[in-house]
MARGU-65495 format. One line per 10 residues: their letters; for each residue y, x, z of N, C-alpha, C. Coordinates in pm, 1 decimal. Atoms other than C-alpha are relative to their C-alpha. Example, Ala and Ser with C-alpha at 12.3 -4.5 7.8 and 13.67 -1.06 7.14 Angstrom:
as) -119.0:89.0:0.0:-450.0:1230.0:780.0:120.0:90.0:0.0 | -119.0:-82.0:-6.0:-106.0:1367.0:714.0:109.0:-77.0:73.0;
// end
This chain:
xxxxxxxxxx) 121.8:-24.1:-81.4:2205.5:608.5:1184.5:-136.9:-50.1:-56.4 | 106.1:38.4:43.2:1936.7:412.8:1002.5:-31.4:58.8:-130.6 | 21.7:-85.7:113.2:1992.0:597.3:702.8:-67.7:153.0:-7.5 | 67.6:-120.2:-26.1:1924.0:924.2:879.5:-143.0:14.0:49.2 | 160.3:16.6:-21.4:1603.6:818.9:1044.9:-74.2:-43.3:-122.9 | 98.0:9.6:126.3:1482.3:698.1:697.6:-7.0:122.4:-49.5 | 35.5:-119.3:65.5:1519.4:1008.5:536.4:-86.1:112.9:85.2 | 71.7:-74.9:-78.3:1366.4:1181.1:832.3:-161.9:-33.3:-1.7 | 178.6:22.4:12.7:1041.7:943.8:830.1:-35.8:12.8:-135.7 | 52.5:-24.1:132.1:1041.1:968.4:443.2:-50.5:176.5:-19.2;
xxxxxxxxxx) 21.7:-152.0:-13.5:1034.7:1349.7:476.9:-135.8:23.1:63.7 | 98.3:-21.7:-118.3:766.2:1331.2:761.4:-110.0:-87.7:-14.1 | 127.1:124.2:5.7:548.0:1024.1:665.8:-137.7:56.5:-21.7 | 142.4:-45.6:7.1:250.8:1226.1:572.6:-53.0:46.5:109.6 | 48.4:-8.6:-128.6:222.3:1330.9:910.8:27.2:-99.0:97.5 | -20.5:115.3:-86.1:379.4:1055.9:1102.6:-93.0:-95.3:5.9 | 81.4:109.5:48.6:166.3:787.5:938.6:-147.8:7.6:53.7 | 159.4:-2.9:-67.7:-181.3:903.7:1016.9:-3.2:7.7:139.6 | -12.9:33.8:-143.3:-88.1:922.7:1392.0:-15.1:-127.0:32.6 | -1.1:176.8:-42.8:-53.0:531.0:1378.2:-145.6:-6.7:-48.9;
xxxxxxxxxx) 121.7:73.9:101.5:-380.8:502.9:1163.4:-104.3:21.8:103.3 | 115.3:-1.5:-89.7:-584.9:629.7:1455.7:-22.2:-96.8:100.2 | 13.2:113.0:-99.9:-498.4:315.1:1662.8:-99.9:-107.0:-69.2 | 91.4:76.4:86.6:-736.3:142.4:1388.9:-131.2:29.1:108.8 | 106.0:-55.6:-34.5:-1038.3:331.4:1576.5:-5.7:14.6:162.6 | -32.1:-29.9:-130.9:-899.6:336.0:1953.1:-20.2:-130.9:69.2 | 27.6:146.5:-46.8:-1063.9:11.6:2088.4:31.8:-25.0:140.9 | -41.6:48.4:-117.4:-894.6:-160.9:2352.6:-16.4:-140.4:-12.9 | 17.1:139.1:39.2:-831.0:-514.9:2360.2:-8.6:-81.1:-121.1 | 37.4:37.6:122.2:-952.3:-730.9:2086.5:110.6:-85.0:-50.8;
xxxxxxxxxx) -109.2:98.7:55.9:-709.4:-908.1:1838.3:-47.8:-114.4:8.9 | 48.8:113.8:-2.5:-947.0:-1198.7:1797.1:-134.4:7.9:32.1 | 166.9:4.1:-59.8:-1294.0:-1319.4:1964.9:-83.3:37.9:-99.7 | 131.7:23.8:71.5:-1503.9:-1308.5:1670.6:83.3:121.3:-126.7 | -63.4:-122.3:98.4:-1443.2:-951.1:1472.9:-33.3:-44.2:-148.8 | 52.9:47.4:155.6:-1629.2:-1138.9:1134.0:155.6:-80.6:-49.7 | -153.2:92.3:35.5:-1294.4:-1391.6:1121.3:81.5:149.4:-19.4 | -70.0:-77.5:36.9:-1095.9:-1089.3:1165.6:-2.2:95.2:-105.3 | 62.6:-109.8:146.0:-1282.3:-869.7:887.3:61.2:-90.0:-104.1 | -14.4:105.4:109.0:-1269.6:-1177.3:666.5:198.0:-19.7:-45.6;
xxxxxxxxxx) -165.5:18.4:30.4:-857.3:-1225.5:697.9:35.5:126.8:-23.6 | -70.6:-164.4:-1.0:-791.1:-834.5:747.3:-1.6:11.8:-169.9 | 56.3:-36.4:147.0:-966.9:-787.9:395.1:84.9:-79.7:-132.8 | -43.5:81.8:106.8:-817.3:-1078.9:191.9:163.7:44.7:13.4 | -106.8:-40.4:-22.3:-477.9:-956.6:342.3:41.2:118.4:-86.4 | -25.9:-121.6:43.2:-506.7:-589.0:235.0:-43.4:-12.2:-164.3 | 13.8:3.4:150.1:-665.8:-692.0:-96.6:130.7:-55.2:-65.6 | -109.0:56.8:60.2:-348.7:-911.5:-176.6:123.3:137.5:-8.6 | -86.7:-99.4:-2.9:-138.5:-596.9:-84.2:-27.6:105.5:-125.4 | 24.0:-95.4:102.9:-334.4:-389.3:-323.6:7.0:-55.6:-144.8;
xxxxxxxxxx) -41.8:78.3:118.3:-292.8:-658.5:-587.4:135.5:10.4:-24.9 | -165.1:-13.0:20.8:121.9:-637.3:-545.3:-10.0:143.0:-39.8 | 7.3:-156.5:43.3:55.8:-236.9:-566.1:-26.5:-5.8:-154.4 | 59.5:-16.3:102.7:-169.7:-293.6:-872.9:79.6:-42.3:-114.7 | -62.9:44.2:106.3:52.3:-517.1:-1078.3:115.2:61.4:-6.0 | -133.2:-70.5:39.1:364.7:-325.5:-1007.3:-15.2:117.8:-72.2 | 18.2:-91.1:69.7:233.9:-3.7:-1105.5:-72.9:-11.0:-125.1 | 41.6:23.9:156.9:47.6:-136.1:-1417.7:100.5:-35.9:-99.7 | -101.1:58.0:74.7:361.8:-315.4:-1553.1:104.6:110.4:-33.2 | -154.0:-71.9:17.3:645.6:-68.9:-1480.2:-38.0:118.4:105.4;
xxxxxxxxxx) 23.6:-94.8:-84.0:527.5:252.7:-1347.3:109.6:96.4:54.8 | -105.7:-95.8:-38.7:730.4:523.8:-1140.8:-91.7:135.8:31.7 | 27.3:-121.7:-60.1:701.7:873.5:-1015.6:-15.7:-20.1:134.1 | -24.1:37.6:-117.1:597.2:850.2:-674.6:21.8:138.1:101.4 | 3.5:-102.8:-91.6:692.3:1079.3:-359.1:140.3:48.2:-6.9 | -117.3:-23.1:17.9:1049.7:1132.1:-455.6:40.2:145.1:-20.5 | -5.3:-121.2:38.3:1175.1:1486.3:-480.6:40.5:87.3:118.2 | 1.1:-58.8:-127.1:1122.0:1765.1:-207.1:11.3:-75.5:119.8 | 27.6:71.3:-103.5:1001.6:1493.8:-2.5:102.8:-99.8:65.6 | -117.5:85.5:-15.3:1315.0:1307.0:-9.1:44.8:-109.0:-100.1;
xxxxxxxxxx) -41.8:151.0:90.1:1438.7:951.4:-194.7:69.8:91.6:-115.3 | -49.1:-58.5:118.0:1498.8:1045.3:-572.6:-56.2:-61.1:-102.8 | 6.1:55.8:135.4:1531.7:892.0:-908.6:69.9:5.6:-103.7 | -54.0:-34.2:128.8:1609.5:969.6:-1253.6:63.2:-96.8:-73.1 | -58.7:140.7:33.6:1670.7:598.4:-1340.0:-35.4:-121.9:93.4 | 3.5:97.4:-108.2:1708.1:286.3:-1167.5:-112.9:-91.1:-70.5 | 87.0:55.8:36.0:1376.3:95.9:-1244.6:27.7:-156.8:20.2 | -48.6:154.1:4.9:1445.7:-291.6:-1314.9:-99.4:-74.4:-57.8 | 104.2:67.5:75.2:1139.2:-396.3:-1507.4:-114.9:-6.7:62.2 | 95.7:28.3:-60.1:829.8:-534.4:-1437.4:16.1:-108.8:127.6;
xxxxxxxxxx) -11.3:65.1:-124.6:783.4:-656.8:-1074.0:124.5:20.6:59.1 | -139.1:-30.9:-70.7:1094.5:-483.0:-979.6:96.3:-91.5:-36.4 | -89.7:92.7:43.0:1276.5:-761.4:-1164.4:-4.5:-103.5:102.3 | 28.8:114.9:-102.2:1144.7:-988.2:-885.3:16.9:22.1:151.1 | -3.1:-43.2:-153.1:1155.4:-774.0:-552.2:46.0:151.0:-45.1 | -39.5:-128.1:10.6:1336.1:-437.4:-512.6:-122.2:82.0:64.9 | 108.9:-105.9:-45.4:1040.2:-282.2:-324.1:-134.7:-69.3:33.2 | 97.8:71.5:31.3:731.4:-425.5:-419.6:-127.3:82.6:34.8 | 96.0:-99.5:-82.1:546.0:-135.1:-313.7:-15.3:21.7:124.6 | 24.4:-47.5:-139.8:645.8:-96.8:11.2:-64.2:-164.1:59.3;
xxxxxxxxxx) 42.3:152.9:-35.3:577.4:-503.0:32.6:-173.8:12.4:-9.6 | 139.8:13.5:9.4:206.8:-403.0:-104.6:-49.6:92.9:128.9 | 51.4:-108.3:-142.3:183.0:-91.5:154.1:-19.8:-78.4:117.2 | -41.1:57.3:-112.7:287.3:-303.2:443.3:-132.9:-100.0:26.1 | 86.6:86.9:-25.1:34.7:-563.1:345.1:-144.5:44.2:13.7 | 132.3:-107.7:2.4:-257.8:-319.6:317.1:10.2:29.1:110.0 | 11.4:-72.2:-130.6:-173.7:-170.8:650.3:-12.0:-125.4:92.3 | 15.6:158.8:-58.6:-154.3:-528.5:811.7:-134.9:-51.7:-9.3 | 125.7:52.9:9.9:-459.4:-635.9:667.5:-134.0:120.0:26.6 | 84.3:-114.3:-64.5:-648.9:-303.9:768.0:0.7:-22.9:137.1;
xxxxxxxxxx) 17.0:21.3:-160.5:-533.6:-357.7:1109.3:-56.9:-104.6:39.7 | 30.2:149.2:-32.8:-629.4:-721.3:1122.7:-172.7:33.1:1.8 | 141.2:-11.8:15.4:-1003.4:-612.5:991.7:-45.2:120.8:114.4 | 14.5:-80.8:-110.5:-994.1:-361.1:1245.2:-37.5:-40.0:144.5 | 11.8:75.1:-101.2:-952.4:-618.4:1503.2:62.2:60.1:154.3 | -56.8:-91.8:-109.9:-743.8:-375.0:1711.6:145.3:-64.2:39.9 | -128.4:33.8:-72.9:-480.7:-526.3:1949.8:84.5:123.4:-4.9 | -55.2:-121.5:-16.5:-355.9:-171.4:2009.6:79.2:48.3:-176.6 | -63.7:-14.4:108.1:-284.1:-129.8:1631.7:121.3:-137.5:-32.2 | -70.9:82.5:12.0:-143.3:-456.0:1599.1:178.3:-9.1:102.6;
xxxxxxxxxx) -140.2:-0.1:-125.6:112.9:-422.2:1923.2:75.7:142.3:-48.1 | -70.7:-133.7:23.0:202.8:-58.4:1841.0:26.1:41.4:-151.3 | 19.5:-38.7:168.7:111.3:41.5:1471.1:98.5:-99.0:-98.8 | -80.2:108.4:83.7:254.7:-283.4:1302.5:129.7:25.8:25.5 | -125.4:-19.4:-14.9:580.4:-269.5:1456.2:92.1:133.0:-44.9 | -50.2:-127.7:16.3:621.7:111.3:1412.6:14.2:-15.1:-167.2 | -1.4:40.2:141.0:556.1:21.1:1029.8:135.2:-71.8:-53.4 | -84.3:87.8:18.6:784.0:-227.4:1031.7:137.6:85.1:-14.9 | -145.8:-114.7:-48.0:1072.8:9.5:1183.7:-2.6:86.0:-106.5 | -6.1:-111.3:80.2:972.3:280.3:942.8:49.2:-16.8:-157.2;
xxxxxxxxxx) 16.2:68.4:121.9:974.4:77.6:631.7:165.6:-33.4:-33.1 | -116.1:48.0:-14.7:1297.5:-64.1:732.6:99.7:121.2:-18.1 | -86.9:-105.8:9.2:1468.3:256.0:753.3:-29.8:95.8:-121.6 | 17.1:-51.7:140.8:1313.9:403.1:451.9:58.3:-60.7:-103.5 | -76.1:98.3:87.6:1437.8:118.6:249.6:137.1:26.3:27.1 | -137.2:7.2:-11.1:1789.4:169.4:399.2:60.1:138.7:-73.7 | -37.2:-173.8:62.2:1770.5:553.8:302.2:9.3:3.8:-163.9 | -0.1:4.7:144.1:1664.4:467.6:-30.3:114.7:-80.9:-68.0 | -113.4:81.7:45.7:1929.9:213.1:-96.3:146.6:66.7:-4.0 | -147.5:-88.9:-0.7:2220.5:440.1:17.6:4.5:115.9:-104.3;
xxxxxxxxxx) 6.0:-110.1:107.5:2070.3:728.4:-234.6:15.5:-88.3:-122.0 | -41.5:49.1:136.2:2064.4:463.6:-526.6:126.6:-37.2:-16.7 | -116.3:68.7:42.2:2383.4:298.8:-462.4:122.7:121.2:7.6 | -83.0:-106.2:25.4:2548.3:653.7:-428.2:-9.1:60.7:-136.5 | 23.6:-0.4:129.7:2383.8:732.8:-769.5:21.5:-86.8:-108.2 | 13.0:69.7:96.8:2377.5:445.2:-957.2:157.4:-109.9:-13.6 | -108.4:63.8:-26.9:2685.6:266.8:-807.6:-2.1:-149.5:-41.1 | 23.3:128.0:41.3:2743.9:-79.1:-957.3:-97.8:-44.0:-79.8 | 113.3:52.3:82.0:2449.4:-98.0:-1168.6:-79.3:-42.6:113.3 | 80.5:7.2:-86.7:2268.3:-84.2:-858.9:56.9:-114.9:104.5;
xxxxxxxxxx) -78.3:132.2:-48.7:2503.1:-339.4:-656.4:-24.6:-127.7:-88.9 | 53.1:116.4:83.3:2446.9:-582.4:-939.8:-154.1:-15.9:-12.7 | 129.3:24.8:-18.3:2084.5:-532.7:-909.6:-53.1:-56.8:108.4 | 37.4:41.1:-126.6:2080.7:-591.4:-565.8:51.7:-152.5:9.8 | -57.5:127.5:-6.7:2278.0:-923.5:-625.1:-103.1:-82.4:-64.1 | 100.0:83.9:56.4:2010.3:-1066.3:-841.6:-130.9:25.9:41.5 | 131.2:-2.5:-42.9:1693.6:-949.0:-696.2:9.8:33.0:143.4 | 9.5:10.9:-136.0:1600.7:-978.1:-327.3:-72.2:130.3:47.3 | 67.6:-133.1:-68.0:1504.0:-645.3:-110.7:-161.1:-22.1:19.2 | 144.2:12.8:-50.2:1156.9:-781.5:25.6:-62.8:-120.7:-61.3;
xxxxxxxxxx) 78.3:115.0:20.8:1084.2:-1137.1:-36.5:17.4:-24.4:-176.9 | 12.8:10.8:131.0:973.6:-1174.9:-405.9:75.4:-124.3:-74.0 | -32.7:64.8:57.2:1161.8:-1386.2:-653.3:-107.0:-74.3:-106.9 | 128.5:79.0:70.6:879.2:-1623.3:-809.4:63.6:-55.2:-134.6 | -40.9:71.3:121.2:1105.4:-1774.1:-1099.0:13.2:102.8:-116.0 | 31.2:-70.0:94.8:1015.6:-1613.1:-1414.0:-115.5:126.9:-4.5 | 121.5:-93.5:-26.9:724.0:-1417.2:-1291.1:-91.9:-29.7:-102.7 | 74.4:53.3:107.7:504.6:-1603.6:-1544.3:24.9:76.8:-137.3 | -43.0:-58.4:128.3:714.7:-1464.3:-1824.0:16.9:163.2:-0.6 | -34.2:-147.4:-8.2:748.1:-1115.7:-1678.5:-170.1:37.7:-19.1;
xxxxxxxxxx) 145.1:-73.1:5.9:362.3:-1068.4:-1634.6:-52.4:-15.1:-180.3 | 48.2:13.2:155.7:307.2:-1220.7:-2025.6:85.3:66.8:-88.2 | -66.2:-58.0:88.9:559.3:-1047.0:-2167.3:-11.3:175.3:7.6 | 37.1:-158.5:14.4:445.9:-679.2:-2087.7:-150.6:27.6:-11.5 | 151.2:-44.6:16.3:102.6:-487.7:-2159.8:-15.6:72.3:140.5 | 47.7:-54.0:-146.3:-97.8:-400.1:-1850.9:-71.3:131.3:-40.8 | 34.0:-102.4:1.5:-169.3:-34.2:-1832.3:-147.4:53.7:88.4 | 90.7:-43.0:-107.0:-520.7:1.4:-1662.8:-9.4:135.3:12.9 | -14.3:-182.9:-27.9:-531.6:399.7:-1726.2:65.3:47.6:108.8 | -95.6:-41.6:-88.6:-228.8:425.9:-1546.4:-7.3:-53.9:112.6;
xxxxxxxxxx) 43.6:78.0:-128.5:-341.5:175.3:-1270.5:-91.6:102.5:86.4 | 94.8:-61.7:-49.6:-640.7:382.7:-1196.0:38.9:131.3:56.1 | -68.9:-121.1:-16.2:-475.5:726.2:-1224.5:78.0:-41.0:129.3 | -100.7:11.6:-106.8:-200.4:615.9:-975.2:-61.8:-47.1:125.1 | 12.5:93.1:-132.9:-388.0:397.1:-730.5:-169.0:20.9:59.1 | 142.1:-36.5:-23.0:-755.0:539.9:-710.9:-46.9:39.1:155.0 | 18.4:-98.7:-129.8:-709.2:762.8:-394.4:47.6:-109.8:134.1 | -44.8:68.5:-129.2:-490.7:535.8:-174.9:-103.5:-128.4:3.7 | 110.6:121.6:-8.2:-753.3:231.5:-274.8:-121.1:28.0:89.5 | 137.4:-20.1:-44.7:-1036.0:426.9:-168.9:25.3:13.3:148.9;
xxxxxxxxxx) -23.6:-41.2:-101.1:-871.0:541.1:145.4:8.3:-149.2:105.5 | 43.9:107.1:-87.4:-834.4:174.0:274.5:-96.4:-94.3:17.2 | 114.0:45.6:5.8:-1130.3:39.6:157.3:-72.2:59.9:94.7 | 103.2:-68.9:-75.7:-1331.5:291.9:330.1:64.8:-13.8:160.4 | -52.6:0.8:-127.2:-1098.3:253.5:649.0:-57.9:-137.7:55.0 | 62.7:143.7:-45.4:-1194.5:-120.2:667.1:-149.6:-20.5:23.1 | 137.3:-39.3:-34.2:-1543.1:-33.0:627.0:-42.7:56.1:141.3 | 18.8:-67.5:-124.6:-1555.3:200.0:894.5:33.5:-88.8:141.7 | -32.7:72.8:-109.4:-1371.6:-24.2:1134.6:-65.1:-126.7:17.4 | 109.6:138.1:-10.8:-1613.3:-338.4:1060.5:-114.8:69.3:62.5;
xxxxxxxxxx) 142.8:-60.4:-69.4:-1903.8:-101.0:1119.0:21.8:39.7:124.5 | -26.7:-27.7:-131.3:-1751.5:0.6:1435.4:8.8:-132.1:98.8 | -8.4:129.7:-81.1:-1689.3:-335.3:1579.4:-143.7:-64.4:-18.5 | 169.5:41.6:1.1:-2082.6:-425.9:1471.9:-52.0:94.3:113.4 | 54.1:-83.9:-73.1:-2171.2:-141.0:1667.2:18.2:-22.8:150.3 | -31.4:20.7:-117.7:-1964.6:-203.0:1954.0:-29.0:-141.9:61.8 | 43.6:122.9:-34.8:-2072.4:-581.4:1966.5:-164.2:5.9:16.3 | 161.6:-1.4:-10.4:-2452.7:-449.6:1978.0:-46.3:-94.3:-86.9 | 59.3:81.0:128.2:-2530.0:-594.6:1629.1:-50.1:72.1:-72.3 | 6.4:-143.9:84.8:-2581.4:-265.3:1455.8:-160.5:33.2:-4.6;
xxxxxxxxxx) 136.9:-30.1:37.0:-2917.4:-292.1:1306.9:-30.3:13.5:-132.8 | 36.8:-52.8:147.9:-3096.8:-129.5:980.6:-26.4:-158.2:-52.5 | 55.5:97.6:56.4:-3219.4:-497.2:919.2:123.3:-109.7:-28.4 | -99.8:53.7:0.6:-2877.6:-642.1:954.7:67.9:-66.1:-145.2 | -54.3:15.2:127.2:-2758.8:-829.3:599.4:175.7:65.8:-9.8 | -121.7:-50.6:-15.3:-2397.0:-730.5:706.1:5.2:163.6:3.6 | 23.3:-149.5:-3.6:-2468.9:-377.0:779.2:-28.7:75.9:-117.5 | 76.9:-42.3:135.3:-2673.0:-346.8:457.9:119.7:-6.1:-103.5 | -119.9:36.2:67.7:-2369.3:-503.6:278.6:107.1:104.2:-9.9 | -139.1:-72.3:-23.6:-2098.1:-279.2:438.4:-34.7:142.9:-57.2;
xxxxxxxxxx) 22.0:-104.0:55.2:-2327.4:10.6:345.0:5.6:42.4:-138.2 | 6.6:19.4:149.1:-2369.4:-82.0:-11.5:146.1:56.0:-45.8 | -143.2:-5.1:45.2:-1986.6:-131.6:-21.8:49.1:131.8:-8.1 | -31.5:-104.2:-28.1:-1930.6:222.9:119.8:-38.8:93.8:-103.8 | 43.2:-70.0:98.2:-2151.1:352.6:-146.7:60.7:-0.6:-135.1 | -66.2:34.2:118.1:-1989.3:177.4:-447.4:122.8:53.4:1.0 | -146.5:-26.1:3.3:-1636.0:255.3:-322.4:-24.6:156.6:-7.6 | 7.0:-126.4:31.9:-1739.3:631.9:-313.7:-38.7:27.2:-140.1 | 4.8:12.0:123.2:-1874.9:589.0:-642.1:92.6:-1.8:-79.3 | -115.1:32.7:80.6:-1604.7:447.2:-799.5:126.4:93.1:37.7;
xxxxxxxxxx) -81.1:-120.2:-32.1:-1386.6:719.2:-637.6:-26.5:100.0:-81.4 | 32.0:-116.9:76.3:-1573.6:985.9:-801.7:15.9:-5.5:-135.3 | -65.5:25.9:144.2:-1545.2:849.0:-1153.0:106.2:-6.9:-24.1 | -152.0:4.8:11.4:-1188.1:765.9:-1109.3:54.2:152.9:-20.1 | -38.1:-108.7:-19.1:-1132.3:1129.8:-1012.7:-61.6:78.4:-124.7 | 46.0:-76.1:123.9:-1368.0:1294.9:-1279.6:99.6:-52.4:-124.5 | -88.0:72.0:140.1:-1192.7:1050.8:-1548.9:153.5:91.3:6.2 | -146.9:-35.4:12.2:-852.1:1172.5:-1433.9:-7.6:138.7:-15.5 | 14.0:-147.3:-6.7:-940.6:1554.8:-1403.5:-25.9:32.5:-142.0 | 21.0:-42.4:115.5:-1086.3:1532.9:-1768.9:105.9:-17.5:-99.9;
xxxxxxxxxx) -104.3:13.0:100.7:-765.7:1406.7:-1913.5:-61.2:-133.8:-82.9 | 26.6:119.8:63.3:-929.8:1067.3:-2009.8:90.0:-115.3:34.6 | -108.6:103.2:-97.9:-684.2:889.5:-1781.0:138.1:44.0:-59.3 | -148.1:-64.4:23.4:-365.5:1071.2:-1958.4:86.3:-107.9:8.9 | -73.0:86.8:-4.3:-73.9:894.4:-1881.5:115.5:12.1:-84.5 | -112.8:-10.5:96.2:222.7:805.3:-2095.2:148.3:56.7:54.9 | -107.6:-41.2:-60.3:555.1:940.8:-2012.2:67.9:-90.7:112.7 | -46.2:108.1:-107.0:675.1:801.8:-1685.3:125.1:-7.8:41.6 | -126.8:-0.1:-64.1:992.8:685.7:-1518.4:-8.3:54.8:140.6 | -22.7:-55.2:-164.9:1106.2:816.8:-1178.9:95.3:-81.4:74.8;
xxx) -49.8:53.2:-65.3:1198.2:612.1:-920.3:-61.6:24.7:163.6 | 59.5:-5.8:-134.8:1146.4:592.6:-527.2:-78.5:-104.9:16.0 | 92.6:86.6:-39.8:882.3:408.6:-366.9:-24.0:9.5:130.3;
// end
């Protein structure tokens, strides 16, 4: 049952997930009394998730999105951060979602969105593991024996980071779009909270800082997109795996 649900959610995630993102901006009860504290905590949590994704992609990249919107892999990726956690990209994804939800200070998202994403990723991971076990058999079982599903194994992490070259071009190419989305979402949610609190004024240092942040984020996105389209961030041959 969980595998079937995971395959269904994986296939339709681009439609299902945005439906829950709307909860970020549907204001009901507040998660915390002070939206500023929520914003600081949320941005730090989301940035940690982006860091996890960035290190994972930069050290051992995989093609994303499966095949025909279903779990797929040519090879069983076990290098880089995948040597310490079987699903580091999902850990990063969930941290970003959790952080964005906290930054929005929305109790609705915390009560409805977060449980949904926990359920969704649990099912997707089950579906992917079922696929990988069927394709790679004993090799995948041995990998599961060595490496935790979600909780990272920190032993040897320093050696992994020191022993691999980080590919910044690959990181920018892979992550600029998703990073742009969550950063803009955080800015928009915080600005909305300032407005609802009656503190939105042109002279507010926080409002100015957020507007500058939106501008810089948009500029960075456009630069990354132009560089990618021009071929200056051309990637080497990629490994394929589910994410």
